[in-house]
C-alpha positions as CSV (number, residue, x, y, z in Angstrom):
1,M,-35.3,85.8,50.7
2,D,-32.7,83.3,51.5
3,N,-29.4,83.9,53.4
4,L,-26.9,83.8,50.4
5,S,-29.5,86.6,49.1
6,E,-29.3,88.5,52.5
7,R,-25.8,88.6,52.8
8,Q,-25.4,89.8,48.8
9,S,-28.1,92.5,49.3
10,A,-26.7,93.8,52.9
11,R,-23.2,93.7,50.9
12,N,-24.2,95.8,48.0
13,E,-25.6,98.0,50.8
14,L,-22.7,98.3,52.5
15,L,-20.4,98.7,48.9
16,G,-23.2,101.3,48.2
17,S,-22.6,103.4,51.0
18,L,-18.8,103.4,51.3
19,L,-18.5,104.3,47.4
20,A,-20.9,107.1,48.1
21,R,-18.4,108.5,50.3
22,C,-15.5,108.0,48.6
23,P,-14.2,111.5,46.3
24,M,-13.3,111.5,43.2
25,N,-9.8,112.3,42.4
26,V,-10.2,113.4,38.8
27,N,-11.7,116.4,37.4
28,A,-13.2,115.0,34.3
29,F,-14.4,117.3,31.7
30,G,-18.0,118.1,32.0
31,S,-18.4,116.0,35.2
32,Q,-20.2,117.1,38.2
33,R,-19.9,114.0,40.4
34,S,-17.7,114.4,43.5
35,F,-17.9,111.3,44.6
36,I,-17.0,107.4,43.3
37,M,-21.2,106.6,43.3
38,D,-23.8,108.6,43.7
39,K,-26.1,108.0,47.0
40,R,-28.9,105.9,46.6
41,G,-32.2,107.1,45.0
42,E,-30.1,110.3,42.8
43,G,-29.6,108.1,40.0
44,V,-32.8,108.3,38.2
45,P,-32.9,112.5,38.7
46,I,-29.4,112.6,37.0
47,I,-30.5,110.2,34.0
48,L,-33.5,112.5,33.0
49,T,-31.6,115.5,33.8
50,E,-28.3,114.5,32.1
51,S,-30.3,112.7,28.9
52,E,-32.7,115.7,28.2
53,T,-29.8,118.1,28.2
54,L,-27.6,116.1,25.9
55,S,-30.8,115.4,23.5
56,G,-33.2,118.0,24.0
57,R,-35.7,114.6,25.1
58,K,-37.0,113.6,28.2
59,P,-36.2,109.4,28.5
60,E,-39.6,107.5,28.6
61,Y,-40.3,104.8,31.0
62,R,-42.9,102.3,29.8
63,L,-43.8,99.4,32.2
64,L,-44.8,96.1,29.9
65,D,-47.0,93.4,31.0
66,D,-46.7,94.8,34.6
67,A,-43.8,92.7,34.6
68,E,-40.7,94.8,33.0
69,L,-39.6,98.5,32.8
70,Q,-38.5,99.9,29.5
71,L,-36.3,103.1,29.7
72,T,-36.0,104.8,26.4
73,V,-32.9,107.2,26.1
74,F,-32.8,109.2,23.1
75,A,-29.2,109.6,21.3
76,A,-27.7,113.0,22.1
77,K,-27.6,115.8,19.2
78,P,-24.6,115.8,17.2
79,P,-22.5,118.8,17.5
80,H,-23.0,121.8,15.7
81,G,-22.6,121.7,11.6
82,D,-21.8,117.6,11.7
83,H,-25.2,115.9,9.5
84,G,-23.7,112.9,10.0
């Protein structure tokens, strides 16, 4: 890793750490977030849980050619009585 990449990585870690400690000042309907950003490592479990809650299906991860990761997140179910 070159010097610029190292500085950017250190900056990103610092920003992530700070945002994970900044409280949310908004009570958004349905939001259970307390901070602007989740702590490192919490994102995937949140994606899995929230996506399954909304759509009824767990997101699917696939490794493509040992080089790319594909994530499929299924659409939420329509509200009751909505057939569109």
